[in-house]
Steps between C-alpha positions, in 0.01 A plus 500: 500500500189544291244296316717429198821412668660266744151505651346548157386344179816329381706524816551282801161581655310571180252334271764252388686526827487355844187676623328534164251314287727199463675561828445470869174682559359488148279270298714196577599620844375492856188706455430395143352187346362197682628207289364620164224739603465821698433461871144579603237396758316310226811300408563414867140385536523288185821336621330414831207337322731299273707376795189386691371321193821314420680409820229338706542458876849560646573450870827702486731195496830521309472368146866441413481777241822674612810353333757747637732471800375404843699769681553864411761774531740715304666397174807279510627593152474783249306275262242430769484871584440593136216247474342651811533852365359392165193356673432816701238755420691788331422749776625258767812424295605863458435563870734213591769624262474863606524404867829322430633779277406774746667303778836539327500879538490765765555877492649696788626857539853541634453812706869546573597502130182656355470200271226252424599134502345225292565170674477171317511181701552704814818675377540844344523469120451862393533840668333807352553857615237742364624812316499844659282785381803673349581187300145478370501863391807440283311219325217724380713579194471137392122510531496813285707329228295179521172692458590560134439127441142500629326510164705207369459288812144578601351161394766318703458729799125448506511122451780446751311674778360159576634252247862392473463132424346562158827668403709215636260255339556665164859369502494198733189289418326551834156343505302262717499216250876474447637661817248425774749443782709793384198729524418366846860562610493853354183566696658387828809708423289807427310476829816442702713771335230766476426453870865570592509789255198664661642455849825666391302780339316554827823530694661726237205738440678690222297773323395467137625728222171690501563586866821681404374704207166585338683503166546121494133452404482118482294351220353233727366506854783515752470194732426564865813350652873566518687575180799297621560227404308462175252214512500467121879470493493250789236278341633524144851400605357227725308353205803529271727335757264207565443432130875526438557253786255252350665529158841452658390195702335338198786561254678180390856465630790578271746212463815557703367818658334487844191714537565812707295573810202712413614804697826505302323429173237771543759768574678395181178528301436844645837605362396377156166677524662822617753492216219435254309799632792718397487363147260612233467141383492264801464130434122455464527122528633497856195455728689591817620825351144582404370416849709760678471760228121469538520525881709816472262655248198432723684670786612794286143555376402598853751787492375599155147505644614732779433280803851374588854627541784303336630392842162336568552275199868434569437374851168339411680295235758401761222397738328291232826328407609435859164377626461262207852361533407399855178333387678315219767380745228359726318336211811344349639334811665775701817699436791633703689826471239714325613863473351767728439833324508835683362794300490868595230695319680832531800355316292426188566829321417395144216393275375142497596280206578131492861575408550746789329264743708203391818712523416580863441131571818393322724770651406401853326830579246305707728215602559407859735246656204324662348181362188307584389139462171343401446167675412184311120465496324205656311243294172646623574846365268579210690757291785262400241259358341778296845618390591155369171475311556846350855410392360195320259726313792700363703185429224355283411826325 
């Protein structure tokens, strides 16, 4: 990701993001201001002089200044954990959260089946089999057709090289004033999911479109890692899924109608979004429809640009959805019987659209009989505390 994106100006790590001017390492961050002035040798010297002038002689005896507990250890409740996280320096906080999030996942190749397994909570949650060369060659026709859209989509292609959250923020009110804990949770999700994505890419090592033909001629620099699965598709669908989960969790209950589990609800919303994508006039007022239509467009723009095959986006979207469902299950108290998806890249013999992708999900093309469970988190786990705070942000919006 580049300067203007997830690591950029308005993204997770940007000027208004986690590592930016108002973020972790910026003006109000670790290496930034000292109280209300810039750190400097002169300021440190002045503080020393002031302390010597005001405090007089001190023999090192305790002064009774501390009013907190007399013994220390991990949190005993989510409220206590949230207070601790809130008091942390931002860089320490995101390190704590990312450690927990990363600990949920693992990636292993299954040498006997030529598949790559994403494990969540120690159990396989998703199996991906990279496409063959012959399958990729048949997809070059879709890149050729998509290239006709380059002039229309160039601003999006350029901006989305490093910035997705600005596009989600244009429809979902994402900012640090109103959605602080949501932004922190999105940051932890991004680090955790992109790490698994890159590990899968390393195992897959699928060539890029430009490697198959000099006629592709991408309009942006081709990234220096595996084409499969698409990182943009993975991250865009991860963001869409997490925001959808927060909206679902914060929605008021309907009288006489129990709220469906999120996994069930999100698959239902994907059906609505897919149906809307087939219509010339989808419901513009449905935020969940817009979320997944945006995620699919971000993914598709990478094929238009000439750096991804449709199968990269199809399985990247599946990775983003599956990885985020596991994180949400952990954050929201654990869940049993989550579906395991098993996707063969060679079998994806079509273009990538939200409707086609949802049809594959709905038809059971990737379904397996296996299920996996996410254990109930302990009171000292940090992500559930952040999740609850983020849900409250959406409830009060």
